[in-house]
A tleap script that builds the chain and sets N, CA, C and O, in Angstrom:
source leaprc.protein.ff14SB
mol = sequence {
  NMET GLY GLU ILE VAL LYS VAL THR ARG ASN
  TYR GLN VAL THR ILE PRO ALA THR VAL ARG
  ALA LYS ALA GLY ILE ASN GLU GLY ASP ILE
  VAL ARG VAL ILE TYR ASP GLU LYS GLU GLY
  VAL ILE LYS ILE ILE PRO LEU LYS ARG LYS
  ARG THR THR ILE LYS ILE GLY ARG LYS ILE
  SER VAL GLU GLU ILE GLU GLU ALA ILE GLU
  GLU MET MET ASN GLU ALA THR CSER
}
set mol.1.N position { -3.891 -66.146 -10.029 }
set mol.1.CA position { -3.942 -66.285 -11.743 }
set mol.1.C position { -3.019 -67.480 -11.238 }
set mol.1.O position { -2.183 -67.571 -10.339 }
set mol.2.N position { -3.416 -68.171 -11.992 }
set mol.2.CA position { -1.763 -69.854 -12.376 }
set mol.2.C position { -1.365 -69.224 -13.748 }
set mol.2.O position { -2.028 -68.287 -14.192 }
set mol.3.N position { -0.709 -69.529 -14.162 }
set mol.3.CA position { 0.339 -70.003 -15.495 }
set mol.3.C position { 0.241 -71.229 -15.772 }
set mol.3.O position { 0.534 -72.252 -15.154 }
set mol.4.N position { -0.402 -70.935 -17.213 }
set mol.4.CA position { -0.053 -72.702 -18.083 }
set mol.4.C position { 1.675 -72.601 -18.923 }
set mol.4.O position { 2.531 -71.789 -19.274 }
set mol.5.N position { 1.359 -74.087 -18.895 }
set mol.5.CA position { 2.313 -75.226 -19.405 }
set mol.5.C position { 2.270 -75.663 -19.738 }
set mol.5.O position { 1.184 -76.143 -20.063 }
set mol.6.N position { 3.329 -76.078 -20.095 }
set mol.6.CA position { 3.061 -77.651 -22.095 }
set mol.6.C position { 3.592 -78.682 -20.811 }
set mol.6.O position { 4.318 -78.441 -19.846 }
set mol.7.N position { 2.983 -79.773 -21.195 }
set mol.7.CA position { 3.439 -81.096 -20.880 }
set mol.7.C position { 4.520 -81.588 -21.825 }
set mol.7.O position { 4.379 -81.607 -23.048 }
set mol.8.N position { 5.362 -81.895 -21.326 }
set mol.8.CA position { 6.477 -82.722 -22.637 }
set mol.8.C position { 5.487 -84.000 -22.889 }
set mol.8.O position { 4.347 -84.293 -22.530 }
set mol.9.N position { 6.903 -84.849 -24.003 }
set mol.9.CA position { 6.701 -86.010 -24.314 }
set mol.9.C position { 7.289 -87.153 -22.785 }
set mol.9.O position { 6.889 -88.228 -22.340 }
set mol.10.N position { 7.967 -86.564 -22.551 }
set mol.10.CA position { 8.281 -87.510 -21.370 }
set mol.10.C position { 7.375 -87.562 -20.084 }
set mol.10.O position { 7.407 -88.394 -19.177 }
set mol.11.N position { 6.216 -86.009 -20.296 }
set mol.11.CA position { 5.178 -85.930 -19.126 }
set mol.11.C position { 5.703 -84.994 -17.900 }
set mol.11.O position { 5.317 -85.015 -16.731 }
set mol.12.N position { 6.848 -84.040 -18.597 }
set mol.12.CA position { 7.300 -83.455 -17.785 }
set mol.12.C position { 6.437 -81.545 -17.764 }
set mol.12.O position { 6.061 -80.822 -18.686 }
set mol.13.N position { 6.435 -81.426 -16.754 }
set mol.13.CA position { 5.948 -79.330 -16.992 }
set mol.13.C position { 7.238 -78.371 -16.203 }
set mol.13.O position { 7.800 -79.100 -15.386 }
set mol.14.N position { 7.458 -77.863 -16.210 }
set mol.14.CA position { 8.275 -76.798 -15.429 }
set mol.14.C position { 7.211 -75.922 -14.816 }
set mol.14.O position { 6.084 -75.690 -15.254 }
set mol.15.N position { 8.084 -75.259 -13.160 }
set mol.15.CA position { 6.693 -75.043 -12.529 }
set mol.15.C position { 7.337 -73.315 -12.551 }
set mol.15.O position { 8.416 -72.992 -12.055 }
set mol.16.N position { 6.583 -72.576 -13.098 }
set mol.16.CA position { 7.047 -71.065 -13.382 }
set mol.16.C position { 7.925 -70.992 -12.343 }
set mol.16.O position { 8.056 -71.693 -11.339 }
set mol.17.N position { 8.851 -69.462 -12.981 }
set mol.17.CA position { 9.657 -69.460 -11.525 }
set mol.17.C position { 8.518 -68.429 -10.669 }
set mol.17.O position { 8.815 -68.308 -9.481 }
set mol.18.N position { 7.468 -67.798 -11.033 }
set mol.18.CA position { 7.326 -67.316 -10.054 }
set mol.18.C position { 6.097 -68.139 -8.850 }
set mol.18.O position { 5.799 -67.682 -7.746 }
set mol.19.N position { 5.671 -69.160 -9.339 }
set mol.19.CA position { 5.527 -70.167 -8.674 }
set mol.19.C position { 6.767 -70.700 -7.702 }
set mol.19.O position { 6.767 -70.494 -6.488 }
set mol.20.N position { 7.588 -71.253 -8.245 }
set mol.20.CA position { 8.686 -71.636 -7.676 }
set mol.20.C position { 9.578 -70.712 -6.324 }
set mol.20.O position { 10.095 -71.156 -5.298 }
set mol.21.N position { 9.484 -69.316 -6.835 }
set mol.21.CA position { 9.677 -68.292 -5.731 }
set mol.21.C position { 8.367 -68.195 -4.635 }
set mol.21.O position { 8.878 -67.796 -3.589 }
set mol.22.N position { 7.338 -68.328 -4.483 }
set mol.22.CA position { 6.277 -68.401 -3.642 }
set mol.22.C position { 6.396 -69.748 -3.116 }
set mol.22.O position { 6.217 -69.783 -1.898 }
set mol.23.N position { 6.677 -71.013 -3.730 }
set mol.23.CA position { 7.190 -72.268 -3.019 }
set mol.23.C position { 8.018 -72.426 -2.102 }
set mol.23.O position { 7.838 -73.259 -1.214 }
set mol.24.N position { 9.196 -71.555 -2.170 }
set mol.24.CA position { 10.585 -71.760 -2.303 }
set mol.24.C position { 11.065 -73.121 -2.882 }
set mol.24.O position { 11.673 -73.890 -2.137 }
set mol.25.N position { 10.841 -73.424 -4.065 }
set mol.25.CA position { 11.436 -74.139 -4.992 }
set mol.25.C position { 13.093 -73.862 -5.221 }
set mol.25.O position { 13.356 -72.724 -5.610 }
set mol.26.N position { 13.948 -74.550 -5.072 }
set mol.26.CA position { 15.155 -74.592 -5.340 }
set mol.26.C position { 15.291 -75.397 -6.358 }
set mol.26.O position { 14.441 -76.279 -6.482 }
set mol.27.N position { 16.474 -75.296 -7.423 }
set mol.27.CA position { 16.958 -76.477 -7.994 }
set mol.27.C position { 17.458 -77.503 -7.204 }
set mol.27.O position { 17.383 -77.137 -6.031 }
set mol.28.N position { 18.032 -78.849 -7.314 }
set mol.28.CA position { 17.299 -80.117 -6.584 }
set mol.28.C position { 16.804 -80.367 -5.224 }
set mol.28.O position { 17.136 -81.271 -4.457 }
set mol.29.N position { 15.708 -79.142 -5.000 }
set mol.29.CA position { 14.486 -79.258 -4.114 }
set mol.29.C position { 14.389 -80.807 -4.314 }
set mol.29.O position { 15.112 -81.448 -5.078 }
set mol.30.N position { 13.300 -81.373 -3.445 }
set mol.30.CA position { 13.007 -82.845 -3.559 }
set mol.30.C position { 11.453 -82.513 -3.456 }
set mol.30.O position { 11.124 -82.244 -2.300 }
set mol.31.N position { 10.497 -82.469 -4.315 }
set mol.31.CA position { 8.919 -82.276 -4.040 }
set mol.31.C position { 8.478 -83.491 -3.940 }
set mol.31.O position { 9.128 -84.494 -4.236 }
set mol.32.N position { 7.094 -83.463 -3.422 }
set mol.32.CA position { 6.192 -84.786 -3.781 }
set mol.32.C position { 5.004 -84.263 -4.454 }
set mol.32.O position { 4.510 -83.188 -4.114 }
set mol.33.N position { 4.387 -85.196 -5.672 }
set mol.33.CA position { 3.613 -84.638 -6.659 }
set mol.33.C position { 2.271 -85.597 -5.564 }
set mol.33.O position { 2.614 -86.654 -5.034 }
set mol.34.N position { 0.881 -85.071 -5.375 }
set mol.34.CA position { 0.115 -85.928 -5.237 }
set mol.34.C position { -1.415 -85.177 -6.343 }
set mol.34.O position { -1.432 -84.059 -6.859 }
set mol.35.N position { -2.481 -86.207 -6.409 }
set mol.35.CA position { -3.282 -86.179 -6.951 }
set mol.35.C position { -4.210 -85.949 -5.795 }
set mol.35.O position { -4.255 -86.891 -5.003 }
set mol.36.N position { -5.010 -84.842 -5.500 }
set mol.36.CA position { -5.759 -84.833 -4.603 }
set mol.36.C position { -7.367 -85.346 -5.407 }
set mol.36.O position { -7.638 -84.841 -6.496 }
set mol.37.N position { -8.237 -86.249 -4.834 }
set mol.37.CA position { -9.108 -86.767 -5.552 }
set mol.37.C position { -10.860 -86.278 -5.129 }
set mol.37.O position { -12.020 -86.598 -5.386 }
set mol.38.N position { -9.944 -85.150 -4.195 }
set mol.38.CA position { -11.301 -84.429 -3.081 }
set mol.38.C position { -11.549 -83.292 -3.828 }
set mol.38.O position { -12.602 -82.657 -3.896 }
set mol.39.N position { -10.095 -83.008 -4.593 }
set mol.39.CA position { -10.462 -81.455 -4.449 }
set mol.39.C position { -10.424 -81.370 -6.165 }
set mol.39.O position { -11.107 -80.514 -6.728 }
set mol.40.N position { -9.351 -82.573 -7.155 }
set mol.40.CA position { -9.552 -82.929 -8.490 }
set mol.40.C position { -8.397 -82.039 -8.931 }
set mol.40.O position { -8.534 -81.347 -9.940 }
set mol.41.N position { -7.228 -82.020 -8.203 }
set mol.41.CA position { -6.201 -81.620 -8.593 }
set mol.41.C position { -4.705 -81.745 -8.313 }
set mol.41.O position { -4.637 -82.624 -7.454 }
set mol.42.N position { -3.310 -81.264 -8.632 }
set mol.42.CA position { -2.366 -82.321 -8.841 }
set mol.42.C position { -1.924 -80.832 -7.932 }
set mol.42.O position { -2.180 -79.649 -8.156 }
set mol.43.N position { -1.010 -81.637 -6.627 }
set mol.43.CA position { -0.573 -80.726 -5.554 }
set mol.43.C position { 0.604 -80.703 -6.098 }
set mol.43.O position { 0.666 -81.628 -6.908 }
set mol.44.N position { 2.007 -79.840 -6.042 }
set mol.44.CA position { 3.309 -80.299 -5.849 }
set mol.44.C position { 3.925 -80.009 -4.791 }
set mol.44.O position { 4.370 -78.862 -4.831 }
set mol.45.N position { 4.200 -80.703 -3.610 }
set mol.45.CA position { 4.547 -80.050 -1.781 }
set mol.45.C position { 5.871 -80.591 -1.905 }
set mol.45.O position { 6.166 -81.726 -2.281 }
set mol.46.N position { 6.772 -79.501 -1.490 }
set mol.46.CA position { 8.106 -79.242 -1.239 }
set mol.46.C position { 8.377 -80.077 -0.393 }
set mol.46.O position { 7.345 -80.459 0.160 }
set mol.47.N position { 9.443 -80.649 0.059 }
set mol.47.CA position { 9.728 -81.045 1.170 }
set mol.47.C position { 10.875 -80.586 1.562 }
set mol.47.O position { 11.930 -80.767 0.953 }
set mol.48.N position { 10.714 -79.793 2.884 }
set mol.48.CA position { 11.883 -79.212 3.309 }
set mol.48.C position { 12.929 -80.446 4.360 }
set mol.48.O position { 12.396 -81.148 5.219 }
set mol.49.N position { 14.206 -80.486 4.104 }
set mol.49.CA position { 15.116 -81.243 4.919 }
set mol.49.C position { 16.161 -80.790 5.233 }
set mol.49.O position { 16.626 -79.881 4.545 }
set mol.50.N position { 16.886 -81.282 6.394 }
set mol.50.CA position { 17.954 -80.427 6.228 }
set mol.50.C position { 19.087 -81.705 5.502 }
set mol.50.O position { 19.165 -82.898 5.210 }
set mol.51.N position { 20.039 -80.036 5.494 }
set mol.51.CA position { 21.113 -80.995 4.323 }
set mol.51.C position { 22.019 -81.690 5.025 }
set mol.51.O position { 22.725 -81.000 5.760 }
set mol.52.N position { 22.264 -83.138 5.025 }
set mol.52.CA position { 22.952 -83.837 5.474 }
set mol.52.C position { 24.497 -83.841 4.987 }
set mol.52.O position { 24.738 -84.339 3.887 }
set mol.53.N position { 25.801 -83.180 5.947 }
set mol.53.CA position { 26.947 -83.087 5.309 }
set mol.53.C position { 27.880 -83.721 6.354 }
set mol.53.O position { 27.936 -83.191 7.464 }
set mol.54.N position { 28.768 -85.037 6.035 }
set mol.54.CA position { 29.897 -85.522 6.450 }
set mol.54.C position { 31.033 -85.987 5.723 }
set mol.54.O position { 31.070 -86.384 4.558 }
set mol.55.N position { 31.922 -85.893 6.527 }
set mol.55.CA position { 33.295 -86.086 6.448 }
set mol.55.C position { 34.016 -87.123 6.529 }
set mol.55.O position { 34.264 -87.626 7.625 }
set mol.56.N position { 34.604 -87.761 5.068 }
set mol.56.CA position { 35.093 -89.011 5.111 }
set mol.56.C position { 35.989 -89.339 5.645 }
set mol.56.O position { 36.055 -90.214 6.509 }
set mol.57.N position { 37.291 -88.334 4.983 }
set mol.57.CA position { 38.758 -88.021 4.985 }
set mol.57.C position { 39.255 -89.354 3.740 }
set mol.57.O position { 40.377 -89.852 3.823 }
set mol.58.N position { 38.324 -89.771 2.716 }
set mol.58.CA position { 38.745 -90.655 1.427 }
set mol.58.C position { 38.125 -89.931 0.359 }
set mol.58.O position { 37.670 -88.816 0.612 }
set mol.59.N position { 38.065 -90.262 -0.454 }
set mol.59.CA position { 37.622 -89.858 -2.170 }
set mol.59.C position { 36.889 -91.222 -2.001 }
set mol.59.O position { 37.182 -92.308 -1.501 }
set mol.60.N position { 35.231 -90.411 -2.975 }
set mol.60.CA position { 34.336 -91.696 -3.106 }
set mol.60.C position { 33.862 -92.080 -4.275 }
set mol.60.O position { 33.554 -91.117 -4.978 }
set mol.61.N position { 33.736 -92.801 -4.612 }
set mol.61.CA position { 33.421 -93.524 -6.149 }
set mol.61.C position { 31.764 -92.898 -6.353 }
set mol.61.O position { 31.013 -92.629 -5.415 }
set mol.62.N position { 31.445 -92.760 -7.776 }
set mol.62.CA position { 31.006 -92.367 -8.442 }
set mol.62.C position { 29.475 -93.423 -7.969 }
set mol.62.O position { 28.453 -92.750 -7.831 }
set mol.63.N position { 29.338 -94.781 -7.763 }
set mol.63.CA position { 28.926 -95.380 -7.234 }
set mol.63.C position { 28.044 -95.347 -6.271 }
set mol.63.O position { 26.842 -95.593 -6.374 }
set mol.64.N position { 28.786 -94.963 -5.082 }
set mol.64.CA position { 28.522 -94.560 -3.546 }
set mol.64.C position { 28.059 -93.615 -3.594 }
set mol.64.O position { 27.079 -93.518 -2.855 }
set mol.65.N position { 28.434 -92.299 -4.474 }
set mol.65.CA position { 27.311 -90.976 -4.328 }
set mol.65.C position { 25.603 -91.251 -4.758 }
set mol.65.O position { 24.568 -91.055 -4.122 }
set mol.66.N position { 25.840 -91.743 -6.007 }
set mol.66.CA position { 24.351 -92.478 -6.319 }
set mol.66.C position { 23.964 -93.130 -5.332 }
set mol.66.O position { 23.389 -92.420 -4.508 }
set mol.67.N position { 24.047 -94.334 -5.030 }
set mol.67.CA position { 23.443 -94.931 -3.136 }
set mol.67.C position { 23.342 -93.605 -2.223 }
set mol.67.O position { 22.252 -93.139 -1.890 }
set mol.68.N position { 23.969 -93.317 -2.034 }
set mol.68.CA position { 23.520 -92.449 -1.138 }
set mol.68.C position { 22.814 -91.655 -1.500 }
set mol.68.O position { 22.238 -91.173 -0.525 }
set mol.69.N position { 22.395 -91.052 -2.733 }
set mol.69.CA position { 21.026 -90.185 -3.348 }
set mol.69.C position { 20.161 -91.233 -3.527 }
set mol.69.O position { 19.009 -91.312 -3.100 }
set mol.70.N position { 20.719 -91.969 -4.124 }
set mol.70.CA position { 18.893 -92.869 -3.974 }
set mol.70.C position { 18.281 -93.303 -2.320 }
set mol.70.O position { 17.134 -93.645 -2.032 }
set mol.71.N position { 19.262 -93.178 -1.565 }
set mol.71.CA position { 18.925 -93.857 0.123 }
set mol.71.C position { 18.260 -92.869 0.552 }
set mol.71.O position { 17.269 -93.051 1.259 }
set mol.72.N position { 18.873 -91.088 0.045 }
set mol.72.CA position { 18.447 -90.269 0.626 }
set mol.72.C position { 16.710 -89.969 0.038 }
set mol.72.O position { 15.869 -89.487 0.798 }
set mol.73.N position { 16.485 -90.239 -1.003 }
set mol.73.CA position { 15.776 -89.852 -1.966 }
set mol.73.C position { 14.134 -91.001 -1.222 }
set mol.73.O position { 13.000 -90.706 -0.847 }
set mol.74.N position { 14.796 -92.096 -1.324 }
set mol.74.CA position { 14.066 -92.723 -0.263 }
set mol.74.C position { 13.571 -92.310 0.606 }
set mol.74.O position { 12.355 -92.490 0.672 }
set mol.75.N position { 14.287 -91.510 1.763 }
set mol.75.CA position { 13.992 -91.565 3.247 }
set mol.75.C position { 12.876 -90.371 2.794 }
set mol.75.O position { 11.808 -90.242 3.394 }
set mol.76.N position { 13.217 -89.640 1.815 }
set mol.76.CA position { 12.361 -88.046 2.244 }
set mol.76.C position { 11.044 -88.665 1.498 }
set mol.76.O position { 9.990 -88.672 2.134 }
set mol.77.N position { 11.068 -89.092 0.401 }
set mol.77.CA position { 9.682 -90.087 -0.344 }
set mol.77.C position { 8.927 -91.171 0.989 }
set mol.77.O position { 7.736 -91.448 0.847 }
set mol.78.N position { 9.513 -91.603 1.953 }
set mol.78.CA position { 9.061 -92.870 2.953 }
set mol.78.C position { 8.177 -91.817 3.884 }
set mol.78.O position { 7.561 -92.229 4.866 }
savepdb mol mol.pdb
quit
């Protein structure tokens, strides 16, 4: 049986802990949200990707971090 959650004014929902645990979703993970027209349901699909770590040997700016995050989000959702 599913759990009931409320949609916020920003159209956000909280994924219940029991569902997160079963799906292996953790804070900071990226998920794909789709509407399955055939079944008439919304599906949340965790995107598993290998974390990329680099050593650059210098301090980086907030802008560089945000740019890298945006690039990774684009790669994950394409």
